[in-house]
C-alpha positions in Angstrom: 25.6 17.8 -0.2 24.6 20.7 -2.0 22.0 18.8 -4.3 19.2 20.7 -5.8 15.4 19.6 -5.1 13.2 19.4 -7.7 9.7 18.2 -6.4 8.5 16.8 -2.8 6.2 14.2 -3.1 3.8 12.9 -0.4 2.7 9.4 -1.0 -0.6 8.0 1.2 -0.4 4.7 0.0 1.0 1.9 1.5 4.5 1.1 0.0 3.0 -2.7 0.2 1.3 -2.0 -3.1 2.3 -1.3 -6.1 0.2 1.2 -7.9 0.8 4.3 -5.2 -0.3 7.3 -7.2 2.3 9.8 -6.4 4.9 7.4 -6.6 4.3 6.9 -10.7 4.2 11.0 -10.8 7.4 11.8 -9.4 8.3 8.4 -11.7 6.7 10.2 -14.9 8.7 13.2 -14.0 11.5 12.5 -13.3 14.4 13.1 -15.5 17.5 10.5 -16.6 19.7 11.2 -14.0 17.8 12.2 -11.3 18.4 10.6 -7.3 14.5 10.1 -6.1 15.6 10.7 -2.2 13.8 9.0 0.5 13.6 8.5 3.9 13.8 4.7 4.3 13.7 1.9 2.1 10.7 0.7 3.2 9.3 4.1 2.4 9.4 2.9 -1.6 8.9 -0.6 -1.3 6.9 -3.4 1.4 6.5 -4.9 -1.8 6.2 -8.5 -3.1 9.6 -9.3 -5.2 7.4 -9.7 -8.5 6.3 -6.3 -7.7 9.9 -5.3 -6.9 11.3 -6.5 -10.1 8.9 -4.6 -11.6 9.0 -0.6 -9.7 12.9 -1.3 -10.2 12.6 -2.0 -13.9 11.0 0.9 -14.1 13.8 3.1 -11.9 16.6 1.9 -13.4 15.1 2.2 -17.6 14.3 5.8 -16.5 18.2 6.0 -15.1 17.0 7.0 -12.0 19.2 6.4 -8.9 17.5 6.0 -5.1 19.3 7.8 -3.0 18.3 7.0 1.1 19.2 7.4 4.9 19.8 3.6 5.2 21.9 3.1 2.4 24.8 5.4 3.0 26.6 4.4 0.0 23.6 5.6 -1.8 24.8 8.7 -0.9 28.2 8.3 -2.8 25.9 8.5 -6.1 26.0 12.4 -6.0 29.9 12.3 -5.7 31.0 10.3 -7.5 33.0 11.4 -11.0 35.1 8.7 -11.9 33.5 5.5 -14.4 34.7 2.8 -12.6 33.5 4.1 -9.1 30.5 5.2 -10.8 29.8 1.3 -11.9 31.0 -0.2 -8.5 28.7 2.0 -6.6 25.7 1.2 -8.6 26.5 -2.8 -8.8 26.8 -2.3 -4.5 23.8 -0.3 -4.4 21.7 -2.6 -6.5 22.6 -5.4 -4.2 22.1 -3.5 -1.0 18.8 -2.0 -2.2 17.3 -5.3 -3.2 18.7 -6.8 0.2 16.7 -3.8 1.8 13.5 -4.1 0.1 13.6 -8.2 1.0 14.0 -7.0 4.6 10.9 -4.2 4.5 9.0 -7.2 3.0 9.3 -9.5 5.5 8.9 -6.9 8.0 5.9 -6.2 7.5 4.4 -9.5 6.8 5.9 -10.3 9.9 4.3 -7.5 11.3 1.2 -8.1 9.8 1.2 -11.8 11.1 1.9 -10.8 15.2 -1.0 -8.5 14.6 -3.4 -10.8 13.4 -2.1 -13.8 16.3 -3.0 -11.0 18.9 -6.3 -9.4 17.7 -6.5 -13.7 17.3 -5.5 -14.2 21.0 -7.8 -11.0 22.3 -10.8 -12.5 21.0 -10.8 -15.6 22.2 -10.1 -14.0 25.9 -13.6 -12.1 25.0 -11.2 -8.7 24.8 -11.1 -7.9 21.2 -14.6 -6.4 20.1 -13.1 -5.0 16.7 -14.5 -1.8 15.0 -18.3 -0.6 16.6 -20.5 -1.3 13.5 -21.7 2.0 11.7 -25.5 1.9 12.4 -26.3 5.0 10.8 -24.4 3.6 7.6 -25.9 0.4 7.5 -29.1 2.0 7.1 -28.7 4.6 4.5 -26.9 1.3 2.8 -29.8 -0.7 3.4 -32.3 1.9 2.3 -30.7 2.7 -1.5 -30.1 -1.9 -2.1 -34.2 -1.3 -1.0 -34.5 0.8 -3.7 -32.4 -1.5 -6.1 -29.1 1.2 -6.1 -26.6 -0.7 -7.7 -23.0 -1.2 -5.2 -20.9 1.2 -7.6 -23.8 4.1 -6.6 -23.4 3.4 -3.1 -20.2 3.6 -2.8 -19.7 6.7 -4.5 -22.5 8.4 -3.1 -21.8 7.0 1.1 -17.6 6.7 0.7 -18.0 3.4 1.9 -16.7 0.2 0.9 -17.7 -2.9 -0.9 -17.2 -5.4 1.6 -19.6 -3.1 4.2 -22.1 -2.6 1.7 -22.0 -7.2 0.4 -22.0 -7.4 4.4 -25.2 -5.7 4.7 -27.0 -6.9 1.4 -25.9 -10.8 3.1 -28.0 -9.9 6.0 -30.6 -8.5 4.2 -31.0 -11.4 2.4 -30.9 -13.8 5.1 -33.2 -11.6 6.6 -35.8 -11.3 4.0 -35.6 -15.4 3.5 -36.2 -16.3 8.3 -39.7 -14.0 6.9 -40.0 -15.8 3.6 -40.6 -19.0 5.7 -42.2 -17.8 8.6 -44.7 -16.5 6.5 -44.5 -20.2 4.6 -44.8 -22.3 8.4 
C-alpha cells in the first residue's frame, strides 16, 4: 500500500491488561493521523468493556487509526481522500472494532474457563499435579523471612512473586505454631 512504517513495537504483556508499557510508548510517540497496524484486534485488546473504552478514547483522542488484518475495511483508511467516505469508514470501523474487541474478550474468558475446568477435572482424576515446587527458592525465602527481610526486599533479591513469599510465610507460621503447641503440651 506504499505506506511508511515509522516504528515497530513488540508488547510482551497480555492484551487482557490495560497497563502495557510498549502500547503506551507507541501511543506517546504516535502523531495525529498515524495508523496503528496490528495483526489482529485481539493483539491490542482482550480488555474488559470499561478498559477497552479507556484505551479507545486515548486512541481516538490522539486521532490515530487502527488498521488490522482481521478488519478489512480498515485498509480503506489509507486510500480514502473523500471526506464523506472517510467519515462512513470511521463509523463502520468503530462499530466493527467494538464487535471484534467484544469477541476477543469473550474468547479470552471462554478459554480461561475451559482451561480451569480441564485442570479441575484432571485434578479430580489425579492426573494433574500442578507445577512442582521450587524447594531451593522456598529455602532462600524462608531464610530471608527468618532474617526479617521485607517482602519487597525478598521480591527484588530473588525475582519471585509476593504470592510465593506469602505461601512460604504462611507455612513458616503454621510450622512455628505447631512447634509452640508441642512445647506447651
